[in-house]
C-alpha positions in Angstrom: 0.1 0.4 -0.2 1.1 3.6 -0.5 2.6 5.8 2.3 -0.2 8.5 2.5 2.0 10.4 5.0 -1.1 9.3 7.5 -0.7 7.8 10.9 -1.6 4.3 10.6 -2.6 2.2 12.8 -4.4 -1.5 12.6 -6.6 -3.0 14.7 -7.7 -6.8 15.5 -10.3 -8.7 18.0 -13.4 -10.8 16.8 -14.8 -13.8 17.4 -17.6 -12.8 19.3 -19.6 -8.7 18.8 -17.9 -8.4 22.5 -14.4 -8.2 20.9 -15.8 -5.9 17.8 -18.0 -3.4 19.7 -15.2 -1.5 21.4 -13.2 -0.8 18.1 -16.0 0.4 16.4 -16.6 2.9 19.3 -13.1 3.9 18.6 -13.7 4.6 14.8 -15.1 7.9 15.1 -11.7 9.3 17.5 -9.6 7.6 15.6 -10.7 8.8 12.4 -11.1 12.9 13.9 -7.3 11.9 14.5 -6.6 11.6 10.8 -5.3 7.9 11.3 -5.4 5.9 8.0 -7.3 2.4 9.7 -7.3 -1.5 8.6 -8.4 -4.5 10.3 -6.8 -7.5 10.7 -9.7 -10.6 11.4 -10.9 -13.7 10.9 -11.8 -15.1 7.3 -15.3 -15.6 8.2 -16.0 -13.9 11.7 -18.7 -11.6 12.5 -15.8 -8.9 12.6 -15.8 -9.2 8.9 -19.6 -7.9 8.3 -19.2 -5.3 11.0 -16.1 -3.7 9.6 -17.9 -3.9 6.2 -20.9 -1.9 7.2 -18.3 0.5 9.1 -16.6 1.0 5.5 -12.7 -0.2 7.2 -10.4 -1.8 4.5 -10.4 -6.0 6.0 -8.2 -8.2 5.9 -9.1 -12.2 6.7 -6.3 -14.0 8.5 -6.6 -18.2 9.1 -7.0 -18.4 13.2 -7.5 -21.6 15.4 -9.1 -21.8 18.5 -6.6 -22.7 21.5 -8.7 -24.9 24.0 -7.8 -26.3 27.3 -10.2 -29.2 26.8 -9.2 -32.3 24.5 -11.1 -31.8 20.6 -9.3 -33.2 17.5 -9.0 -30.0 16.0 -6.2 -28.9 18.7 -4.0 -31.0 16.2 -4.8 -29.1 13.2 -5.6 -25.5 14.4 -1.7 -24.5 15.5 -1.6 -24.8 12.0 -3.9 -22.5 11.6 -2.7 -19.8 13.8 0.8 -20.6 12.4 -0.7 -19.3 9.1 -2.6 -16.8 10.4 0.9 -15.6 12.0 2.4 -15.3 8.1 -0.5 -13.8 6.9 -1.0 -11.0 9.5 2.9 -10.1 9.1 3.2 -10.3 5.2 0.1 -7.7 5.9 1.7 -5.6 8.7 5.0 -5.4 6.8 3.3 -3.9 3.2 1.2 -1.6 5.6 3.7 -0.3 8.0 0.9 0.6 10.8 2.4 2.5 13.5 0.5 1.0 16.0 -1.7 -2.2 17.2 -4.9 -2.0 18.9 -6.3 -5.5 19.8 -9.4 -6.4 22.1 -8.8 -9.8 22.2 -10.0 -13.2 20.6 -8.3 -15.7 19.3 -7.8 -14.3 15.8 -5.4 -11.4 17.8 -2.7 -13.6 19.0 -1.3 -13.9 15.7 -1.4 -10.3 14.7 -0.4 -8.8 18.3 2.7 -11.5 18.0 3.4 -10.4 14.3 3.1 -6.7 15.2 5.6 -7.7 18.0 8.1 -9.3 15.9 8.1 -6.5 13.8 8.6 -4.1 16.4 5.2 -2.1 15.8 3.6 -1.2 19.5 0.5 -2.8 20.6 -2.1 -2.0 23.4 -4.8 -5.0 24.4 -7.8 -4.3 25.9 -8.8 -6.7 28.5 -12.5 -6.3 29.0 -13.3 -8.9 31.8 -12.2 -9.0 35.1 -9.9 -12.2 34.5 -8.5 -12.2 31.4 -8.7 -14.5 28.7 -6.5 -16.5 27.7 -6.2 -15.2 23.9 -4.9 -11.9 25.6 -2.2 -14.0 28.5 -0.6 -15.0 24.8 -0.3 -11.6 23.6 0.7 -9.9 27.0 4.4 -10.2 26.6 4.1 -8.4 23.0 2.0 -6.0 24.3 3.5 -2.2 25.4 0.4 -1.4 27.4 -2.6 -3.7 28.6 -6.3 -1.8 28.7 -8.9 -2.9 31.2 -12.2 -2.3 33.0 -11.9 -3.4 36.3 -9.6 -2.4 39.3 -9.3 -5.9 40.3 -7.9 -6.9 36.9 -4.4 -4.8 37.5 -3.5 -7.1 39.6 -3.6 -9.7 37.2 -1.5 -7.7 34.4 2.0 -7.4 33.5 4.0 -5.3 36.3 4.0 -1.4 34.6 1.8 -1.9 31.6 -1.6 -1.9 33.4 -4.2 0.9 32.7 -7.6 1.1 33.8 -9.3 2.7 31.2 -13.1 1.2 31.1 -14.1 0.1 27.8 -14.8 2.4 24.6 -18.9 3.2 24.0 -20.3 3.8 21.3 -21.1 7.7 20.9 -24.5 7.5 19.1 -25.7 5.8 22.7 -25.2 8.8 24.4 -28.0 10.5 21.6 -30.9 8.7 22.3 -34.9 10.3 22.6 -37.2 8.9 25.5 -40.4 10.0 23.5 -38.7 7.9 20.6 -38.1 5.1 23.2 -41.7 5.1 24.3 -42.6 5.5 21.0 -41.1 2.6 19.8 -42.8 0.4 22.6 -46.6 1.6 22.1 -46.1 3.4 25.5 -46.8 7.1 26.1 -45.4 9.4 28.4 -48.5 10.3 30.9 -47.9 6.9 32.3 -46.4 7.3 36.0 -45.1 3.5 36.2 -41.1 3.6 35.1 -40.0 1.4 32.3 -37.8 -1.6 32.8 -36.1 -2.8 29.9 -34.7 -6.9 29.7 -31.6 -7.6 28.1 -29.8 -10.8 27.4 -28.0 -10.1 24.5 -28.6 -10.7 20.8 -29.3 -14.2 21.4 -31.3 -13.1 24.7 -31.3 -14.9 27.8 -33.7 -18.2 28.2 -33.7 -18.5 32.2 -34.1 -14.5 32.5 -37.0 -14.9 29.4 -38.6 -17.5 31.6 -38.6 -16.0 34.7 -40.1 -12.4 33.3 -42.7 -14.1 31.3 -43.9 -16.4 34.1 -43.5 -13.0 36.6 -45.5 -10.9 34.2 -48.7 -10.1 36.0 -46.6 -8.6 39.3 -44.3 -7.3 37.5 -46.6 -4.9 35.7 -48.5 -3.8 38.4 -45.2 -1.5 39.2 -43.5 -1.2 35.8 -43.9 -1.1 32.2 -41.6 -3.5 30.5 -39.7 -3.3 27.1 -38.0 -7.3 26.4 -35.3 -8.0 24.0 -35.6 -11.5 24.3 -33.5 -12.3 21.8 -33.3 -13.8 18.1 -35.7 -17.0 18.0 -37.0 -16.4 21.5 -40.0 -13.4 20.9 -43.1 -15.3 22.7 -46.7 -14.5 20.4 -49.0 -16.0 23.4 -47.7 -12.1 25.4 -48.5 -10.1 22.4 -51.6 -7.6 23.4 -50.7 -7.4 26.6 -50.9 -3.7 27.8 -47.6 -2.3 28.9 -45.5 -5.4 27.9 -43.6 -4.7 24.4 -41.2 -7.8 23.0 -38.3 -7.0 20.4 -36.3 -10.0 19.2 -32.9 -7.4 18.4 -32.5 -4.2 18.3 -29.9 -2.0 16.9 -29.9 1.6 16.2 -33.2 2.0 18.5 -31.0 0.7 20.7 -30.3 4.0 21.9 -34.0 5.3 22.2 -34.5 2.3 24.6 -31.7 2.8 26.8 -32.8 6.6 27.2 -36.5 5.7 28.0 -35.4 3.1 30.4 -35.5 3.8 34.0 -34.2 0.2 35.1 -32.5 -2.9 33.4 -32.1 -6.1 33.8 -28.9 -7.5 32.0 -26.3 -10.1 31.6 -23.3 -9.3 32.9 -21.1 -9.6 29.8 -18.6 -6.7 29.8 -19.7 -4.7 27.2 -23.4 -4.4 28.0 -22.7 -3.5 31.8 -19.8 -0.5 30.6 -22.8 0.7 28.2 -25.3 0.4 31.4 -22.7 2.1 33.5 -22.3 5.1 31.3 -25.7 5.8 30.7 -25.9 5.7 34.6 -28.7 3.2 34.9 -30.2 1.3 38.0 -29.6 -2.5 36.9 -30.2 -6.1 38.0 -27.4 -8.1 36.8 -28.1 -11.9 35.9 -24.8 -13.3 34.8 -24.1 -16.4 32.3 -23.2 -18.6 35.1 -23.4 -22.4 32.9 -21.0 -23.4 30.1 -18.7 -20.1 30.9 -15.4 -20.0 32.8 -17.4 -17.5 34.9 -15.8 -14.3 34.1 -19.6 -12.7 33.8 -20.1 -13.7 37.6 -16.8 -12.0 38.5 -18.0 -8.9 36.4 -21.3 -8.7 38.1 -19.3 -9.3 41.6 -17.5 -6.5 40.8 -20.1 -3.9 39.4 -22.1 -5.0 43.1 -18.6 -4.3 45.0 -18.4 -1.3 43.5 -21.8 -0.4 44.4 -23.1 0.2 40.5 -25.8 -2.9 40.8 -27.9 -5.4 42.2 -26.8 -9.0 41.7 -28.9 -12.2 41.4 -26.7 -15.4 40.4 -28.8 -18.2 39.3 -26.6 -21.3 40.3 -26.3 -20.2 44.2 -29.7 -20.7 44.7 -32.2 -23.1 43.4 -34.9 -21.7 41.7 -33.3 -17.7 42.8 -35.3 -16.3 39.9 -38.3 -17.4 40.4 -38.2 -16.9 44.1 -36.1 -13.3 44.1 -36.6 -11.3 40.9 -40.7 -9.6 41.5 -38.6 -8.5 45.1 -35.4 -7.7 43.6 -36.6 -5.4 41.2 -39.3 -3.5 43.7 -36.1 -3.0 45.8 -33.7 -1.8 43.1 -36.3 0.5 41.8 -36.7 2.1 45.5 -32.8 2.0 46.0 -32.3 3.6 42.8 -30.6 7.0 43.5 -27.9 5.0 45.5 -26.9 3.3 42.6 -26.9 6.2 40.1 -24.7 8.2 42.5 -22.2 5.4 42.6 -22.3 5.2 38.8 -21.8 9.2 38.9 -18.5 8.6 40.4 -17.3 5.7 38.4 -13.6 6.0 37.9 -14.1 3.7 34.3 -15.6 6.6 32.7 -14.1 8.4 29.2 -12.1 5.2 28.3 -11.8 6.9 24.2 -9.7 9.6 25.3 -7.5 7.3 27.8 -6.7 5.3 24.8 -6.7 7.7 22.3 -3.9 9.5 24.3 -2.1 6.0 24.9 -2.0 5.2 20.7 -1.0 9.1 20.0 1.9 8.2 22.3 2.8 4.9 21.2 2.2 6.1 17.4 4.4 9.3 18.2 2.0 12.0 17.6 
């Protein structure tokens, strides 16, 4: 590629939307600062489509998952990683970036390692409270490691850790409450607060079930907008006054956030930091089955910092059925306490902090 005279940056990360969304949030600031941007991701991951939507040049490389358990692919994936390393290195040599920013996921390992071999400085961002395996494999190659939680600093290489919080998409702050209410078919004349339930693009089946089984009780005190996830819409609940379902929303999310008075959510790092940035009183119900427990740790950190109430499904049989309604009512009653704690949070303004690191390393 021709040298344009601009500072250049390569973004990487993928596998899930959580490894891409913070990169998307950084794009306006990078463009404003005059960076030429390219993205290196997996050949067919979700990041490919998302970056194309953003108009960012995309380079796909082979990648493999690094597993802690037996799988036949453990014998073939290392060769894919090596091939990905070679392809990433070839691109980096031609593009000549001044800095690399990695959001994690297994595709980031060959990219960061290739950058380090070419003496290109790298900034890594770790979303969860305990670092994931992919990021751990990249720590030695990183100049700085950004993180979301105060507790994470002790688990990161000494002298590299920076508590930044996570980059938040600017459009989330431009929501309109009236538009959000209109989307739900609600009016501003009602005195009932609006409760929003969100479980990510795939939804949260146990949370959906608990909300729907206690819908009559919840609707006594709240109006409800339920982001139930793809394929989890319950048409039998259509027409219930004060209850609106969506499988998934995209651009409309900012308006629903603006309309919401309190939120029930899983505890993925991106979701909870968006809630923190918008200062919405919230109840976190972390995903606890089939994970390494990162959502539970994320939720407990937010609880300890006074940002959230927490219900952990695995700690008590049927806890959602027993405690959901009373906990939501308590949350609303104590909402001022949670809003005040979030207002004073230190993990705010991540984008300027990260841009300062990138500009310094890029020699701007």
